[in-house]
N, C-alpha and C positions, 0 to 999 in steps of 0.2 A: 567597556572596561575603562577605568580611570587611569590617567597617566600618574606617574609618581609625584609630579608637581601638584596635580589636583588632589591626590590623596593627602599629601602633606598639608596643603592649604586648608582643606576641609577639616582635618584634624585640629589644626591651629585655631580656626574660627570657632569650632565647636567647644574649644576649651578656654575661650576668653571668659573670665569670671564676671559675674554680675557686678556692676559698678566700675568696670574697667573697659577700656577701648584699645583697639589696635588700628594702625593705619594700613591702607591698601598696600603701600610700598613695603612696610615692615613684614607683612604677611608674605608678600611675594619674595622678599629677600630670604626670609627664614625657610621658605619652601624651595629655594634654589634658583630663583630667577630675579635678581636684583632690579631689573627693569620691567618687571611683570605686573605693575600695579593695575593696569587696565585689564589684564587677564583676571585678576581678583575681582574687579568690578563685574565683569561678564559672568564669572563663576557665581557670584552672589545673586545676580539677576536670574540666572538660569537654574540654580540648584538650591536656593534657600528653603523653599517649601519641601522639596523632595528629601532633603537631608536635615530638616528642622534646624537650620542654622540661626544663631543669634545675629542676624545680618545688621541689626541696628547698632551693634558694638563696633562697627568698622567705620572709620572716618578718614578724612584726607590728612595729609601731612601737616597742615596748618591747624589741625584740631577743629575743623569745621565739618558740618554735614554737607555732603556733595549733592544730595537731592535737592531739587528746586521746590519752592513753596507750591502747594497744591499738587505735588507729584511725589509725596512721601515724606517731605521735610518735617512737617508737623508731627506725624506719627513717630518718626525716628527720634525727634527731640523729646516727645512725651515719654517714650519708652526709656530713653536714657535718663531723663529726670526722675522717672519712677524708680530707678536703680540707685539714685543718689548722686548722679553725675551733674555737676554744676556748670553753667554757661556764664561767660562774662557778658557784659553789656553789648559787646559786638558779636554775640552768639558763638564764641570760641570756647573750646574745652581746654583746660590747662593740662597739656600732655605730660608735663613734669610730674604731676600728681596722679592723673587717671590713666596714663598709658601702661598697658600690660606688656611686658617684654620677655617674660620667661615662662615657658610651658613645661 
């Protein structure tokens, strides 16, 4: 059985539209735990396949991919770029433009 926090977080992640991103912290805050960003990371790691989550649309608060090179970074960046998300020269996403904040 999933906790209410997990249910809310899964719902939010599933509803991030193509071409938009959310941050770990914003998902946690909207789901009821403002300091739960790490829980969102663990949730994505353990439940993305089972719940068919668009895991690649979740980035850190600086607009950067948290995965390391050769550990999923390249795949996440390619998936985001295929949806029209642009990266700066420093591999940062402009959150003012691409952040999804209402569901």
